[in-house]
N, C-alpha and C positions, 0 to 999 in steps of 0.2 A: 504493500500500500504506500502511495506517495505521501510524504510528510511535508506539508507546506510550512514556510517561515511564518512567524506571527504577523509580519507586515502584509504578506500575501493573504492570510486569513482575514485580516481586518479590511483589506481592499475588497475581497469577495463579499464580506458582510455588508459593507457600505453600498456596493452595487446592488446587492439583493434587497437591502432595505429601501433604496430609492425605487427599484422596480416594483416592489409590493405597494409602496405608497402611491405611485402613479397608477398602478392597476386599480387600486381601491378608489382613487379619484375618478377614474374613467367609469368604473362600474356604478358608483353611487352619485356621480355628477357633483362632486364636492366643489363649492364655489371658490374657496380659497385654498385649494389643495397644495399650493406651494409651501404653506406653513407646515403641513404634515411632512412633506418631502424634505424640506430643509432640516426640520427637527430630527427626522429619522437619520438623515445623513450625518449631522453633527453630533448626535448622541452615541453613535457607534464608536467605542473607545478601545483602549489598549487591552482591557480585560472585561469579562462579563460583569464582574463586580462593579467596575467603574461605570460601565454603561447603565447598570441598574441604579446606582447611586445618583448619577447625573440626571437620569430620567425622572426620578422622584423629585429632585431639586428643581428641575426645569418646570414640572407641572405645578408644584407648590408656588414657586416664585412667579410663574406666569399669572396665576390667580391673584397673588398678593400685589405684584408689581402692576399688573393690568388694572386692578381695582383702584389702587391708589392713584395711578396715572389718569384713569378715566374720571375719577372724582375731582382731581385737580383741574383737569381740562374743562370740566363742566362748570366748576365754581370760579375759575379765573376768567377775566375778561377775554373774549375771543379776539385778541390782538395778535397780528402776525409776528410782531417783535417779541412778545412774551412767549408765544409758542416756539419761535426759533431759539430763544434763550434756553428754554426748557429742553429742547432737542439737543443743543450743544452740550448742556450740562449732563444729560443722560449718556451721550457718547463718551464724554470725559470720564465719568465714573465707571462706565462699563469696561473701558480699556484699563483704567487704573486698578480695578479690583480683579481683573481676569486671572492674574497670577497669585493674588492674595486669597481671594474667596470666590469660588465659582458660584456659590449660592447668591452672594451679594451682586456679582456681575450679572447674573441671570435676571435679578430684580430690575436692574437698570437697563438691560437690553429690552425687556418688555416695556419699560417706561419710555424708552427711545421709540419703539414701534408705535405706541399710542400717539406721541407728538409728531412723528413722521407722517402718519396717516392724517392727523389733524391738519398738518401743514399743506399736504398735497391734495387733500380731498375732504374726507370727513371721518369722524370717530364717534361711536356711541356704544351703549351696552350690548347691542345686538352683534356688533363687530367683535366686541370683547368676548362674547360667548362663543363666537365662531373661532376666534383665536385660541381660546382654552380647549375647545373640542378638538381642533386640528392638532394642537400640541400634544394632547393625550393620545391621539391616534399615532402620531409620529414617535412618541416615547414608547408606546406599546410595541410598535414595529421594531424599533431599535433594540429594545430589551429582548424581544422574542428571537430576533435574528442572531443577536449576540449569544443567546443560550443554545439555539438549535443548529446554527450554521457555522461549522468549524469553530466551536467555542474556545476561547482562550481564558483559562482559569488562573487567577493570581495565586490561589493557595497551593497550586502545584509547583510553584517556584520557591515555596517556603524552605524545603530542605537545602537548596543551594544558598539561599539567603542566610539561614541559620549556620550552615557550614562555614561560610566566609566570616560571619560575625564571631563565632566561637574561635576560629583560627586566629583572628586578630587578638582576642583576649589571651590565648595561649602564648602567642608571640610576645606580648607585653609582659606576662608573668615570667617568662624565661629571660627576657632581656634585662629586667630590673634585678634579677638574681645574680647577674654576672659580676665578676670581680673587676676592679679598676676601670669603671665606666668613665669615658672621657666626657668633657663638657659638651662636645658636639653630639655625642651619643645620647646624653641626657636630654638635650634639646629635641632630638629626633623622637625619643621615647615620649616626651611631653606632648609633642605634636601629634603623635599617633594616638595618645590617650584622648586628646581633644577630638580627633577624627572619630574615635570610637563612640563618644557621646553624641556627636552629630549623626552618625550612622544609626544609632539606636533610636533617635528621634525620627529619622526617615523611615525606619522599620515600623515604628508606631503609626506613622501617617499612612503607610501602605496597608497596615493592618485594618484601617478604617474601611478600605475598599473590600478587603478580604472578608470582613465581618458580614458584608451583604451577601457574599457567596455562601457563607456558613448557614444562612437562614434555610437554604435548600440542600444542605450537605449533612452527611452522617457524622461529620467531625463536630465534637462538642464545643460550642461557643464558650462555655464556662471554662473548659480546659485551655482553650486558646487564650482567653483573657488572663487566666492564671499564669500561663507561660510568658505572656508579654509583660505582666507586672514583675515577674521574677527576673526576667532579662533586664528590665530597667534597674532593679535592685543590684543585679550582678554588675552592670555597667558602673553604677555608683561606687560599689566597693572596689572594683578594679581601678578606677580613676583615683580613688582615695589611697589605694595601695601604692600607686605610682608616685603620688605626692609624698607619701610617708617614706618611700624607698629613697627619695632624693636626699633626705636628711638622716637616714638611719645607717649606723655603722655597726654591723654585727660582729661581736667578738669572735676571734678564731676558735675559742673553745665551744661556742654555740653553733658555729657554722655548719658542721656535719648534720646537726639536728634540723637546722633550717633548710638544708639541702634536701633532706628526706621529706619534709613537709611541703617544700616547693615542688619536688618531683611528684609527690602524691596529688597535689593540686592540679598539676598538668595532666596527670593520669585521669583524674576525675572529670576534668574539662573535656578530655578526649572521649571519655565514656559518655558524657552529655551530648557531644557532637554525634557520636555513633547512634545514640538513642534517638535524637531528633531527626536524623536523616534515615532512620529505620534500617541502618546497616546491621546493628545488633541491639535488639530491644531487650534482650535478657541479661545484658551486662549489669553488674552491680557496682556501685561506688565504693571506694575504699574508705574505711572509718579512720579519721585522723585523731580521734580523741586520745588514744594512748600516747602517741608522740607529743601531742599538744600538752598533756598533763606533765610529761617528762620535762619539756622545755620550761613550763611555768614553774615547776619545782626548782629547777636550777636557777632561774632568774630571781626567784624569791630569796634565795640564799645570799644574793649580792647586795640587798638593800636598795632603797629608792634613790635613783639618780636619773639624769636626763637620758643617758644612753639606754637605761633599763626601760624607761617609759616608751622610747622610740621602738625598742625591740618588742615590747608588749603590743604596741599599735600595729607593727608589721605583722605580728602573729595573729592579732585580732582580725585584720582584714583578710588574711589568708584563710582563717577559719570560717569567716562569713562566706567567702567565695566557695569553699568546699560545701558548706551547709546548703547554699542555694542550689548548687549543681546537684547535690544529692536529693534535695527536695523536689526538683523538677523531674529527675529520673524516676523517683518513687511514686510521683503523683500524676505523671503525664501518660 
């Protein structure tokens, strides 16, 4: 069987959506069928989840934006200058918000349509009703086509996303445990730590789209939300570990023990990665409690000082990273 690239699939979906919209317009003699056609075309997105999300937002904002715009148009003086000023304002805010909030941008796009029609012809509640109806048809077509015609599912890319994310965490944990790290290396590690935080935010945003797919999936949304929350915590403790490592000097007598716990942490993170990408779902995390107690007992004998506090902090964050990895494995 031929496997198409995602871009090819989306192109086929867009063409199919337009064909269906035009066919319906011809069969039912829809007066303003171009609205349904354009809506169907523009709502076919990168994944089915994104198409579904945008379709809901488009319908809701068409109703709200259209209603607000229509009321404004009816109550404002029917002056060409005022209508033109509202039209230009709607264009400005539509473009301004398109990368910030699709929801808000859609509101102003509908607002723009109201005043565009008011400027070149007429606008009233009957036309608004047609606009909403046509938008619902186009959104329904886009969502259906995205689901049935060469569907692209965002949640199927999750194993690769998680694999890359956990690999970066593993690299950071290994890098900060090295001896004699240069200033340039520390700067690079700090940079990668910041990148990890940004990647986690991006992962969270992408999960919003995937959540729509899970409505019709056998994958548990509760488990998915649990995983995302714990990955956010994991990121927090890894970045905190990196910050602590910059000012922590582990005494030579403790180093073998910290090496053991670092290696165990890396092993548990690898187990987490294998578990998430379904490579080995039966793998069990290693319990670090015995070695942790041994290190704490040795540190306690030295009494309180700054080096001891830093060593405790370093151990604390490693322990948290292990706990979260184990928690995800056991509950996912």
